[in-house]
C-alpha positions as CSV (number, residue, x, y, z in Angstrom):
1,M,126.5,141.3,-64.9
2,N,124.6,140.3,-62.0
3,S,126.5,140.9,-58.5
4,N,126.3,137.3,-57.4
5,I,128.2,136.1,-59.9
6,I,131.0,139.0,-60.0
7,G,130.9,137.5,-56.1
8,L,131.7,134.5,-57.2
9,L,134.6,135.4,-60.3
10,I,136.5,137.3,-57.4
11,S,136.2,134.7,-54.5
12,F,138.0,131.6,-56.3
13,P,140.9,134.3,-57.1
14,F,141.2,135.4,-54.1
15,L,141.1,132.4,-52.5
16,A,144.0,130.6,-54.8
17,L,145.8,134.1,-54.3
18,V,145.4,133.7,-50.4
19,I,146.9,130.3,-50.8
20,A,149.8,131.6,-53.2
21,V,150.9,134.5,-51.1
22,G,151.2,132.2,-47.8
23,I,153.5,129.3,-49.8
24,F,155.4,132.5,-51.0
25,L,156.2,133.8,-48.3
26,K,156.9,130.1,-46.6
27,H,159.2,129.2,-49.5
28,R,161.3,132.9,-49.4
29,F,161.4,134.3,-46.3
30,S,161.2,130.5,-44.5
31,I,158.3,131.8,-42.0
32,T,157.1,128.8,-40.0
33,S,154.2,126.6,-40.8
34,E,152.2,127.8,-38.2
35,S,152.7,131.6,-39.2
36,M,151.6,130.4,-43.1
37,R,149.0,128.8,-41.3
38,K,147.9,131.9,-39.7
39,F,148.6,133.8,-42.9
40,V,145.5,132.2,-44.8
41,H,143.7,132.4,-41.8
42,I,143.3,136.1,-41.5
43,G,143.9,136.1,-45.2
44,V,140.6,133.9,-45.8
45,S,138.7,136.1,-42.8
46,N,138.4,139.0,-45.9
47,W,136.5,137.0,-47.6
48,W,133.6,138.4,-45.9
49,F,134.2,141.7,-47.5
50,I,133.0,139.8,-50.7
51,E,130.0,138.5,-49.4
52,V,128.1,141.9,-47.8
53,N,129.6,143.6,-51.3
54,F,128.4,141.1,-53.8
55,F,126.1,138.4,-52.5
56,T,122.2,139.3,-52.6
57,T,121.3,135.4,-52.1
58,L,121.8,132.6,-49.7
59,A,122.5,130.5,-52.2
60,Y,125.1,132.2,-54.2
61,A,126.5,133.4,-50.8
62,L,127.2,129.8,-49.5
63,V,129.2,128.9,-52.8
64,G,132.3,130.2,-51.0
65,P,132.5,128.7,-47.7
66,I,131.3,125.1,-49.5
67,F,134.3,125.8,-51.4
68,F,136.4,127.0,-48.7
69,I,135.3,123.7,-46.4
70,I,135.9,121.3,-49.2
71,T,139.5,122.4,-50.0
72,N,140.8,122.8,-46.5
73,S,139.3,119.1,-46.0
74,L,141.1,117.9,-49.1
75,F,144.1,119.8,-47.5
76,T,143.9,118.3,-44.5
77,F,142.8,114.8,-45.1
78,L,144.9,114.1,-48.2
79,G,148.0,115.0,-46.9
80,W,149.2,118.2,-49.4
81,G,149.9,119.9,-46.7
82,K,152.8,118.1,-45.8
83,A,154.5,119.5,-49.5
84,L,154.3,122.6,-47.6
85,G,155.8,121.4,-44.2
86,M,151.8,121.6,-42.8
87,D,151.8,118.1,-41.2
88,D,150.2,118.8,-38.2
89,R,146.6,117.6,-39.0
90,K,145.1,118.5,-35.4
91,R,146.6,122.4,-36.3
92,N,144.7,122.1,-39.9
93,Y,141.6,121.2,-38.4
94,G,141.4,124.9,-38.1
95,L,141.4,125.7,-41.2
96,I,138.4,123.6,-41.9
97,Y,136.4,124.4,-38.9
98,F,136.6,128.6,-40.0
99,P,134.6,128.2,-43.2
100,I,132.4,125.7,-41.8
101,T,131.5,129.1,-38.8
102,L,131.5,131.3,-42.1
103,L,128.7,129.0,-43.4
104,I,126.5,129.2,-40.2
105,L,127.2,133.2,-40.1
106,V,126.1,133.7,-43.6
107,V,122.7,131.3,-43.3
108,M,121.9,133.2,-39.8
109,Q,122.1,136.2,-41.7
110,Y,120.3,135.5,-44.3
111,Q,117.8,134.1,-42.0
112,G,117.7,137.2,-40.6
113,I,118.6,135.7,-37.1
114,V,121.6,138.0,-36.7
115,S,122.4,141.2,-38.0
116,S,125.4,141.9,-41.0
117,L,127.3,143.9,-39.0
118,A,127.5,141.4,-36.1
119,C,128.5,138.8,-38.8
120,S,131.1,141.1,-39.6
121,I,132.6,141.9,-36.8
122,A,132.3,138.4,-35.5
123,V,134.3,137.2,-38.6
124,L,136.8,139.7,-38.2
125,I,137.4,139.4,-34.8
126,M,138.4,135.6,-35.4
127,G,140.4,136.3,-38.7
128,Y,142.9,139.2,-37.4
129,G,141.9,138.8,-33.6
130,D,143.0,135.2,-33.1
131,G,145.9,135.7,-36.3
132,L,147.4,138.1,-35.0
133,A,147.5,136.7,-31.3
134,A,148.6,133.7,-32.2
135,L,151.5,135.2,-34.8
136,I,152.7,137.5,-32.0
137,G,152.1,135.2,-29.1
138,A,154.4,132.4,-30.4
139,K,156.8,134.8,-30.8
140,W,157.0,137.1,-28.1
141,G,154.7,135.3,-25.6
142,K,157.0,133.8,-22.7
143,K,154.6,133.6,-20.4
144,K,152.2,131.2,-20.4
145,L,148.6,131.2,-19.2
146,P,148.2,128.6,-16.5
147,I,145.8,126.6,-18.9
148,R,147.4,123.2,-19.4
149,F,145.7,122.1,-22.5
150,A,145.1,125.3,-24.1
151,K,148.9,126.6,-24.3
152,K,148.2,130.4,-24.7
153,S,150.4,133.2,-24.1
154,Y,149.3,136.1,-21.7
155,L,151.0,138.3,-24.4
156,G,148.6,136.5,-26.9
157,T,145.6,137.0,-25.0
158,L,146.4,139.8,-24.6
159,V,146.8,140.8,-28.5
160,M,143.0,139.1,-28.8
161,T,141.6,141.4,-26.3
162,G,143.5,144.8,-28.1
163,V,142.1,143.5,-32.0
164,S,138.8,142.7,-30.9
165,F,138.1,145.8,-29.1
166,I,139.8,148.0,-32.2
167,I,137.4,145.7,-34.5
168,S,134.1,146.0,-32.7
169,F,135.1,149.9,-32.0
170,I,135.2,150.5,-35.8
171,G,132.4,148.4,-36.5
172,L,129.9,149.7,-34.0
173,A,131.3,153.5,-34.3
174,S,131.1,153.2,-38.5
175,Y,127.5,151.2,-39.0
176,S,125.3,151.6,-35.5
177,T,123.0,154.1,-34.2
178,L,124.7,153.4,-30.6
179,G,126.3,156.4,-28.5
180,M,130.0,156.5,-28.2
181,T,129.8,155.3,-24.4
182,S,127.9,152.3,-25.5
183,I,130.4,151.3,-28.4
184,I,133.4,151.2,-26.0
185,G,131.8,149.4,-23.5
186,I,130.4,146.8,-26.0
187,S,133.9,147.4,-27.4
188,L,135.7,146.1,-24.8
189,L,133.3,143.6,-23.2
190,T,133.4,141.7,-26.9
191,G,137.4,141.9,-26.8
192,L,137.7,140.5,-23.1
193,V,134.7,137.5,-23.9
194,S,136.6,136.6,-26.9
195,A,140.1,136.7,-25.8
196,L,138.5,134.2,-23.0
197,V,137.1,132.0,-24.9
198,E,140.1,131.8,-27.3
199,A,142.3,131.1,-24.3
200,V,140.1,128.2,-22.8
201,T,138.7,126.4,-26.1
202,P,140.8,123.9,-27.1
203,L,141.6,121.5,-30.3
204,A,141.4,124.4,-32.9
205,L,137.5,124.7,-32.0
206,D,138.4,128.7,-31.2
207,N,137.6,129.3,-34.7
208,I,133.7,128.0,-34.0
209,T,133.8,129.2,-30.5
210,V,134.7,132.7,-30.7
211,P,132.7,133.8,-33.9
212,L,129.4,132.3,-32.7
213,L,129.5,133.5,-29.5
214,A,130.8,137.1,-30.5
215,V,128.1,137.5,-32.6
216,F,125.4,136.5,-30.3
217,L,126.7,139.0,-27.8
218,L,127.1,141.8,-30.4
219,E,123.1,141.2,-31.3
220,V,122.1,141.6,-27.7
221,F,123.1,145.1,-27.8
222,L,122.3,145.9,-31.7
């Protein structure tokens, strides 16, 4: 069977599974709406592994992000989230912005504007870095950054920096030909820039600004 078809057949059940597990965690363990939102956020970022391993043409690769955008838009604008306690529309906008970014990165990747490695690192930084920073920062981050409109904590920003550094380091060490000193330096710079951008970007737009800035920063060195 064509690998693109396999990718599509995996993508749809994958999204359904992420959402279903999020709903289960909310009802079974009474996690907060924000925790569920971030669980879905982290889960969706893993779709990129399907993208790089199964899709070989742009048309097929775009189906997943477009489907995610439509589904998340309906979820947000038709108020479906209210049934799950996720009735903060402004916060739910982030669920739309992220797949929009996935679509942009897919197009840039297939047009040869940026490398697959840079895209992969950027997507996982946004998924795991932002997701874990929000979860850990919300629970234990008592001291907030002096940024009134962002409401980010020092702990959350530290987590964002650390996770972004680890993801960048693993990606570069595994799939680039750079020397170890360069890998460490680039990873640290990527982590710091990603955390700074995430901290100062309001209105959930960090789902767009962080991965796009990260991918272009990485591309400078690759």
